[in-house]
N, C-alpha and C positions, 0 to 999 in steps of 0.2 A: 868806609868803616867811620859809623859813628862815636862819641865818648857814651856811655850810660848816664841816661839823662837825672838818675837821683843820687848823685856823686860830683862834689862838688871840690874848687881850691880856694879858699881865701888867702888873702893876706892882709896879715897885721903886726905893726913895728917890726917888717924887716924880716918876720916867718912868714911860712907859706907852709897851709894844711889840707891837707885833701881827706875831705869828708864826706863819708859812704852814706848809702840810704839808712841806714841802720844804727850813726850816728858813730861809728867809729870814726876817729880821725887817729892821722901820720901825718907828722912834720915831712917835706921834702923839698929839695934843694931850687936854687932859683930856675934854673934851666929844665925844671920840671912843670914847673910853675909854669914859666912862660913859655911852653910846648903845650903843657894844657890849656893854655887861652885862646891861644892861636886853633886849637881844634876845634875847643869848642864855637870861638864863632865863624869856625867855615863851616861847623853843622858836619858835611861828606867832607872827611882828611884821608891822602896817603901818606904814603911814607915821603912822598916828593915835595908834597905840601908842607911839613914839616921841617924838610930840608932846608927847605928856600928861605922859610922863616928864618933859622939860625944863619943861615950864611947872612940874611940880611941885615940880621939885630946883632950880632958875633963876629967877630973878626977870627974868621976859619974858614979852614978849603971847603970845598963842597963834597971833595970825599970823607972829609972828619964830619960834616953833616951829617951825611946819608946813613955812616955809621950810626951818630950819637940819634939819630931818627929811627931809622931800627932796632937798636936795643930800647929805645923809650914804649916806641909801638907792642916789642916784644912782648917786656916788662907789663906794660899795660892791655894786654891779650892775656899772661898767664895768671894777672891777677882780677878775672873777667870784667875790666873797666870799661869794655869795649862792645860795642854791639853792631855785629855784620850788617 
């Protein structure tokens, strides 16, 4: 899957903003911004791609990383932030 091309996450002064194609913006947390960056740089990504990045960047178990990655992807899909 891929992220929608008209959405982006920008970081400024420790804040992370998700900006949608229609101009609306939402503050997101650090892990959301991190996973967004990983997914955007990968182009095509899977839950495993995101989980591996979480394990590498944060001191969490593979199980916790898998759960976090799956939950984030579900959130993105529910809010139409991904494309197949």
